[in-house]
C-alpha positions as CSV (number, residue, x, y, z in Angstrom):
1,X,112.5,113.6,16.2
2,X,114.1,111.0,18.3
3,X,112.8,107.5,18.0
4,X,111.9,105.5,21.4
5,X,111.3,101.5,22.1
6,X,109.7,100.8,25.1
7,X,109.1,97.9,27.4
8,X,107.2,96.7,30.0
9,X,108.1,94.7,32.7
10,X,105.2,93.5,35.2
11,X,102.2,94.5,36.7
12,X,98.9,96.1,35.1
13,X,99.9,99.6,37.3
14,X,102.9,99.4,35.1
15,X,101.2,98.6,31.8
16,X,98.4,102.1,32.4
17,X,101.6,104.3,33.5
18,X,103.7,103.3,30.2
19,X,100.6,104.1,28.2
20,X,100.5,107.9,29.4
21,X,104.5,107.7,29.1
22,X,104.3,107.1,25.2
23,X,101.5,109.0,24.5
24,X,103.3,112.2,26.8
25,X,106.2,111.5,24.5
26,X,104.3,111.0,21.1
27,X,102.6,114.3,21.7
28,X,105.7,116.4,22.2
29,X,107.1,114.6,19.0
30,X,109.0,111.5,19.9
31,X,108.4,108.8,17.2
32,X,107.4,105.2,19.2
33,X,108.9,102.3,17.2
34,X,108.4,98.9,17.8
35,X,111.8,97.6,16.7
36,X,114.4,97.9,19.0
37,X,116.6,98.4,15.9
38,X,115.4,101.6,15.0
39,X,115.4,103.2,18.5
40,X,117.6,106.2,19.4
41,X,116.3,105.7,22.9
42,X,115.3,102.9,25.2
43,X,113.0,103.2,28.1
44,X,112.7,100.2,31.0
45,X,109.4,99.8,32.6
46,X,110.7,98.0,35.2
47,X,109.9,95.4,38.0
48,X,111.4,93.4,40.8
49,X,109.1,91.5,42.4
50,X,110.5,88.3,41.4
51,X,114.6,87.6,40.6
52,X,113.5,86.8,37.5
53,X,112.3,90.1,36.0
54,X,114.7,91.5,37.9
55,X,117.4,89.7,35.7
56,X,115.2,90.5,32.5
57,X,115.6,93.5,33.1
58,X,119.2,93.5,32.8
59,X,119.6,91.7,30.6
60,X,117.2,93.8,28.2
61,X,119.4,97.0,29.5
62,X,123.0,95.0,28.4
63,X,121.3,94.6,24.6
64,X,120.0,97.5,24.2
65,X,123.8,99.0,25.4
66,X,125.4,96.9,22.6
67,X,123.0,99.0,20.0
68,X,124.2,102.3,21.0
69,X,121.8,104.6,21.8
70,X,121.8,107.9,22.8
71,X,120.6,107.0,26.1
72,X,118.2,104.2,28.7
73,X,116.2,104.9,30.9
74,X,115.5,102.5,33.5
75,X,112.3,104.1,35.5
76,X,109.9,102.6,38.3
77,X,110.3,100.2,40.5
78,X,113.5,98.7,40.2
79,X,115.4,102.4,40.7
80,X,113.1,103.1,43.4
81,X,113.4,99.9,45.4
82,X,117.2,99.3,44.6
83,X,119.1,102.3,42.7
84,X,122.5,101.8,44.5
85,X,122.5,98.3,43.3
86,X,121.2,99.3,39.2
87,X,123.9,101.9,39.4
88,X,126.6,100.1,40.7
89,X,125.7,97.4,38.1
90,X,125.5,100.0,35.7
91,X,128.8,101.4,36.1
92,X,130.3,97.6,36.1
93,X,128.4,96.9,33.3
94,X,130.0,99.6,31.4
95,X,126.1,100.9,30.4
96,X,126.2,104.3,28.7
97,X,124.2,107.0,29.3
98,X,122.0,105.3,32.1
99,X,119.1,107.3,33.6
100,X,117.4,106.4,36.2
101,X,114.4,107.2,37.3
102,X,111.9,106.7,40.3
103,X,108.4,106.3,40.3
104,X,107.6,110.3,40.1
105,X,110.1,111.2,38.1
106,X,108.9,108.7,35.5
107,X,105.5,110.9,35.0
108,X,107.7,113.3,34.1
109,X,109.9,112.0,31.5
110,X,109.4,114.5,29.0
111,X,110.4,116.9,31.1
112,X,113.9,115.3,31.9
113,X,114.3,114.4,28.0
114,X,114.1,118.2,27.5
115,X,116.6,118.7,30.1
116,X,119.5,116.5,29.3
117,X,122.0,117.4,26.8
118,X,121.2,113.4,25.3
119,X,120.1,115.1,22.3
120,X,123.6,116.8,21.4
121,X,125.2,113.7,21.0
122,X,126.6,114.1,25.2
123,X,127.9,110.9,26.4
124,X,128.0,110.8,30.4
125,X,130.0,107.9,32.0
126,X,127.9,107.7,35.4
127,X,124.0,107.2,35.3
128,X,122.2,109.9,36.6
129,X,119.8,109.1,39.0
130,X,116.8,111.3,39.8
131,X,114.6,109.5,42.7
132,X,112.6,111.0,45.1
133,X,111.4,109.4,48.2
134,X,107.8,108.0,47.9
135,X,107.5,107.4,52.3
136,X,105.9,110.7,53.1
137,X,104.0,110.7,49.3
138,X,100.2,112.0,49.4
139,X,98.6,112.0,46.4
140,X,97.9,109.8,43.3
141,X,98.9,111.1,39.8
142,X,95.3,111.0,37.0
143,X,97.0,109.5,34.3
144,X,94.9,111.0,31.4
145,X,95.2,108.9,28.7
146,X,93.3,109.0,25.6
147,X,94.2,106.0,23.7
148,X,95.9,102.5,25.7
149,X,98.1,101.5,23.7
150,X,95.5,100.5,20.6
151,X,93.9,98.6,23.1
152,X,90.5,97.7,23.0
153,X,90.1,98.1,27.1
154,X,90.9,101.2,29.3
155,X,92.0,100.3,32.5
156,X,92.2,103.2,35.1
157,X,94.9,103.6,37.8
158,X,93.0,104.5,40.5
159,X,95.1,103.8,43.3
160,X,98.9,103.7,44.6
161,X,100.8,101.8,47.0
162,X,100.9,99.4,49.7
163,X,101.2,98.7,53.3
164,X,100.6,94.9,53.9
165,X,104.3,94.3,54.4
166,X,104.0,90.9,53.7
167,X,107.0,89.2,54.3
168,X,108.2,88.3,51.0
169,X,107.5,91.0,49.3
170,X,109.1,94.2,48.0
171,X,106.1,96.4,47.2
172,X,105.8,98.3,49.6
173,X,109.4,100.0,48.9
174,X,108.8,100.7,45.5
175,X,106.0,101.5,45.5
176,X,105.1,103.7,48.9
177,X,102.0,103.9,51.0
178,X,98.2,103.3,50.5
179,X,96.8,106.6,48.1
180,X,94.0,106.8,46.6
181,X,92.8,108.8,43.5
182,X,89.9,111.2,45.0
183,X,86.0,110.0,42.9
184,X,85.2,112.6,41.2
185,X,88.4,112.0,39.7
186,X,88.1,108.7,38.8
187,X,84.9,109.0,37.1
188,X,85.9,112.0,35.1
189,X,88.6,109.5,33.9
190,X,86.3,107.2,32.7
191,X,83.7,109.4,31.5
192,X,86.7,110.2,28.9
193,X,87.1,107.0,27.5
194,X,83.9,106.6,27.3
195,X,83.6,109.3,25.2
196,X,86.5,108.2,23.5
197,X,84.1,104.4,22.7
198,X,85.4,102.1,25.2
199,X,83.4,99.8,26.6
200,X,85.5,97.9,28.8
201,X,86.8,99.4,32.2
202,X,89.5,97.9,34.0
203,X,90.0,99.0,37.5
204,X,93.7,99.2,38.8
205,X,95.6,99.8,41.5
206,X,98.3,98.1,43.6
207,X,96.3,97.3,46.1
208,X,92.9,98.0,44.6
209,X,90.7,97.2,48.1
210,X,92.9,99.9,49.9
211,X,90.9,102.4,47.4
212,X,89.3,105.5,49.9
213,X,91.6,104.4,53.2
214,X,93.7,108.0,52.8
215,X,91.1,109.9,51.6
216,X,88.9,112.5,53.8
217,X,87.1,111.3,54.5
218,X,87.3,107.9,54.4
219,X,85.5,105.8,51.6
220,X,85.8,102.3,50.5
221,X,86.0,100.9,47.4
222,X,81.9,99.8,47.4
223,X,81.4,103.6,47.3
224,X,82.9,103.8,44.2
225,X,81.4,101.5,42.2
226,X,78.4,102.8,42.9
227,X,79.1,105.7,41.4
228,X,80.8,104.2,38.0
229,X,77.5,102.0,37.9
230,X,75.2,105.5,38.3
231,X,77.2,106.5,35.5
232,X,77.5,103.2,33.4
233,X,73.7,103.3,33.9
234,X,73.2,106.1,32.1
235,X,75.4,105.3,28.9
236,X,72.3,103.7,27.8
237,X,74.9,100.6,26.6
238,X,75.8,97.1,28.0
239,X,78.9,98.2,29.4
240,X,81.5,96.1,31.4
241,X,83.6,97.2,34.8
242,X,86.4,94.9,35.3
243,X,88.2,94.7,38.3
244,X,92.6,94.2,38.5
245,X,92.8,92.5,42.1
246,X,91.0,92.2,45.3
247,X,92.5,90.5,48.9
248,X,89.9,87.9,50.1
249,X,90.3,90.4,53.3
250,X,88.3,93.3,51.1
251,X,85.8,90.7,49.9
252,X,82.9,92.2,52.4
253,X,79.3,92.7,52.7
254,X,79.8,95.8,50.9
255,X,81.1,94.6,48.4
256,X,78.7,91.2,48.2
257,X,75.9,93.9,48.3
258,X,77.4,95.4,45.1
259,X,78.5,92.2,43.3
260,X,75.0,90.8,43.8
261,X,73.2,93.6,42.8
262,X,76.0,95.3,39.8
263,X,74.4,95.1,35.9
264,X,78.2,95.8,34.7
265,X,80.1,94.0,36.6
266,X,82.6,91.3,35.1
267,X,82.8,87.7,36.6
268,X,86.3,87.6,36.7
269,X,88.0,87.9,40.6
270,X,91.3,87.6,41.0
271,X,92.0,86.9,44.8
272,X,95.8,85.8,46.3
273,X,95.7,83.0,47.6
274,X,99.7,82.6,47.8
275,X,99.4,79.8,50.5
276,X,96.8,77.2,51.8
277,X,98.6,76.4,54.6
278,X,97.7,78.7,58.2
279,X,101.3,78.5,59.0
280,X,103.3,79.6,56.2
281,X,99.9,82.1,55.9
282,X,101.1,83.7,59.3
283,X,104.7,83.8,58.4
284,X,103.9,85.7,54.9
285,X,102.0,88.1,57.6
286,X,98.7,87.6,55.1
287,X,96.0,88.2,57.3
288,X,93.5,85.2,56.8
289,X,93.5,81.7,57.0
290,X,92.6,79.2,54.2
291,X,89.0,78.6,55.6
292,X,88.7,82.7,55.6
293,X,90.0,82.2,51.9
294,X,87.1,79.3,51.3
295,X,84.0,80.8,52.9
296,X,84.9,84.2,50.5
297,X,85.1,82.6,47.1
298,X,82.2,80.5,48.0
299,X,79.9,83.1,48.8
300,X,81.4,85.1,45.1
301,X,80.5,81.6,43.5
302,X,77.2,81.5,44.6
303,X,77.1,85.0,43.1
304,X,78.6,84.1,40.2
305,X,78.8,80.5,39.3
306,X,80.3,81.2,35.6
307,X,82.9,83.5,37.2
308,X,86.5,82.9,36.0
309,X,88.2,82.5,39.7
310,X,91.8,83.5,39.3
311,X,94.8,83.6,42.3
312,X,98.2,83.7,42.8
313,X,100.0,81.2,44.7
314,X,103.7,81.0,46.1
315,X,105.3,77.8,46.2
316,X,108.6,76.9,48.2
317,X,107.7,79.4,51.0
318,X,111.0,79.0,53.1
319,X,110.2,75.9,56.1
320,X,107.5,75.2,53.3
321,X,107.1,71.3,54.3
322,X,105.3,68.2,52.4
323,X,102.0,69.1,54.9
324,X,102.3,72.8,54.1
325,X,102.2,72.2,50.1
326,X,99.5,69.8,50.6
327,X,97.3,72.2,52.2
328,X,97.8,74.4,49.3
329,X,96.4,71.1,47.2
330,X,93.7,71.1,49.1
331,X,92.7,74.4,49.0
332,X,93.3,74.7,45.3
333,X,90.9,71.4,44.7
334,X,87.7,72.5,47.1
335,X,87.7,76.3,45.8
336,X,86.1,77.8,42.9
337,X,89.9,78.5,41.3
338,X,90.2,77.6,37.4
339,X,92.5,80.1,36.7
340,X,96.4,79.9,38.6
341,X,99.4,82.1,38.4
342,X,102.3,80.0,39.8
343,X,105.4,81.1,41.7
344,X,108.2,80.0,42.8
345,X,109.2,81.7,45.8
346,X,111.4,84.6,45.0
347,X,114.0,86.0,48.2
348,X,114.2,89.8,47.9
349,X,116.8,91.7,49.4
350,X,115.1,93.8,52.3
351,X,112.4,92.1,53.2
352,X,111.7,89.5,55.9
353,X,110.9,86.5,54.3
354,X,114.2,86.5,53.3
355,X,115.9,85.5,56.4
356,X,113.6,83.2,57.4
357,X,115.2,79.5,57.7
358,X,115.3,76.6,56.5
359,X,115.3,77.3,52.6
360,X,112.8,74.9,50.3
361,X,115.4,73.0,47.4
362,X,115.2,73.6,44.5
363,X,114.3,70.3,42.8
364,X,111.0,70.5,45.1
365,X,109.9,73.8,44.3
366,X,110.2,73.0,40.5
367,X,108.4,70.3,41.4
368,X,105.4,71.6,43.6
369,X,105.1,74.3,41.0
370,X,105.0,71.8,38.2
371,X,101.6,70.0,40.2
372,X,100.2,73.2,40.7
373,X,100.2,73.9,37.6
374,X,98.9,70.9,36.1
375,X,95.9,71.3,38.6
376,X,95.3,74.5,37.3
377,X,95.4,73.6,33.6
378,X,93.0,70.4,34.9
379,X,90.1,72.7,36.5
380,X,90.8,75.2,33.8
381,X,90.4,72.4,31.6
382,X,87.2,71.2,33.3
383,X,85.7,75.5,33.4
384,X,85.9,75.8,29.9
385,X,83.9,72.8,28.8
386,X,81.1,73.6,31.4
387,X,81.2,77.2,29.3
388,X,80.2,75.5,25.4
389,X,76.6,76.3,25.2
390,X,76.9,80.3,27.3
391,X,75.9,82.7,26.0
392,X,78.0,85.8,27.4
393,X,78.7,89.2,26.5
394,X,82.6,89.7,25.2
395,X,84.8,92.5,23.9
396,X,86.3,92.3,20.5
397,X,90.3,92.6,20.8
398,X,91.6,91.8,17.4
399,X,89.8,91.9,13.8
400,X,91.0,89.5,10.8
401,X,89.3,89.0,7.5
402,X,87.0,85.9,8.5
403,X,87.8,85.4,12.6
404,X,88.0,87.8,15.2
405,X,89.6,87.4,19.0
406,X,87.2,88.6,21.8
407,X,88.3,88.5,25.6
408,X,84.4,86.9,27.4
409,X,83.5,89.1,30.8
410,X,84.1,86.2,32.5
411,X,87.9,85.9,30.7
412,X,87.9,83.5,28.3
413,X,89.5,84.4,25.3
414,X,87.8,82.7,22.0
415,X,87.8,83.0,18.3
416,X,84.4,84.0,16.5
417,X,83.9,83.4,12.8
418,X,83.0,86.1,11.3
419,X,79.8,85.4,8.9
420,X,80.1,86.9,5.2
421,X,79.1,90.5,5.5
422,X,79.5,91.0,9.1
423,X,81.2,94.1,10.7
424,X,82.5,94.0,14.1
425,X,84.9,96.3,15.6
426,X,87.3,96.6,18.1
427,X,86.6,97.5,21.8
428,X,83.1,97.2,20.9
429,X,80.8,94.5,23.3
430,X,78.9,92.2,21.9
431,X,76.6,88.9,22.6
432,X,78.5,85.5,22.0
433,X,77.2,81.6,22.2
434,X,80.6,79.5,23.5
435,X,79.6,76.4,20.3
436,X,82.8,74.4,20.8
437,X,86.2,74.6,23.0
438,X,89.7,73.8,20.4
439,X,93.0,73.7,22.8
440,X,92.7,76.1,25.4
441,X,90.4,78.6,23.2
442,X,86.9,78.6,23.0
443,X,84.7,79.1,19.6
444,X,82.1,82.0,19.6
445,X,79.4,82.7,17.4
446,X,77.8,86.2,17.4
447,X,74.4,86.4,18.2
């Protein structure tokens, strides 16, 4: 059977969908290889959130083309948002046997492979395009996955799409309108992975906090979380429930009530900030103020002072001046944020922000990005130092002869030195005490 190589760019949802694609293809007899030179065909599950991700995708395609494969498949966000641009580039770059699949089509990739004559050595000079619009899409396909690339944690896609239309973001055009996996299907997927032995579940979505708004009758994320809590309680095990990302406007009183009571919720909250300037937030079409953001994070911090608080920050949004940047710096300094993802502004064709002026000079953007990265590193350093001596739940990720690597419930990667005779199993939740700090890592001991 044919061997394939897959590369995933971008978000956790893409990673879940890639795991689904791999499982589908391997069940049909195709062989996954980790060596590009062995592959008969390639799959790129693409991302176009930034110009850098888009360029990385094109670079991969050109490299694969030199290996003279039977087929190159580019799937997901890139062809969905910019099909004509990608098709034209593929023709100009002379990419042979290029197949473009949209978001819906990539989940049926096995069917396209069966119908295409590429297995018989057929060559097509122009890219083949199969992309259906998502504007009227109302459902999320349940992605039942038995194994997640042999990961230690199970990722469950419960939602897709976004209609917030932040002025810098292409996602609504590449992912469509918000749509939710019904509660009973979410619970069925979780039950399946619990039976498979996973002890940490990560809920993912393009706009996770919008789960349930499109269902009839309408529901909200806390409704689902309470049901998952009940399901976890029945297992009589020390399980972990992690949320991938939430908007600050979705940290509602109902969510805070759940967070206060939950026995399983991971103390790890990724809440995008993007800017600390109210003027820039308004231009971004973000529906909160810096004060709102600080108030909400303070409420969560009071419940979970041990939590990792992460945020995305965009630097150099058009017209951002020194005052705007200082406001962002102040919010980060005042808040409990201790994990920053700092991005230079990347104009996306078709978005409102592409037209906003004046543009911030690249050298100023670079300087501000470096400043915030250093600030984030300093806050993380303080946070990790404070964790030495603390006891946390953790999931074992990798195991070597004398040590294991694990991820704590509050999102700290750490090493565990294994005493002779101690057997650990990948994916199992255990309790560790952090005993020392080494660089960006903590050292832990098993209790």
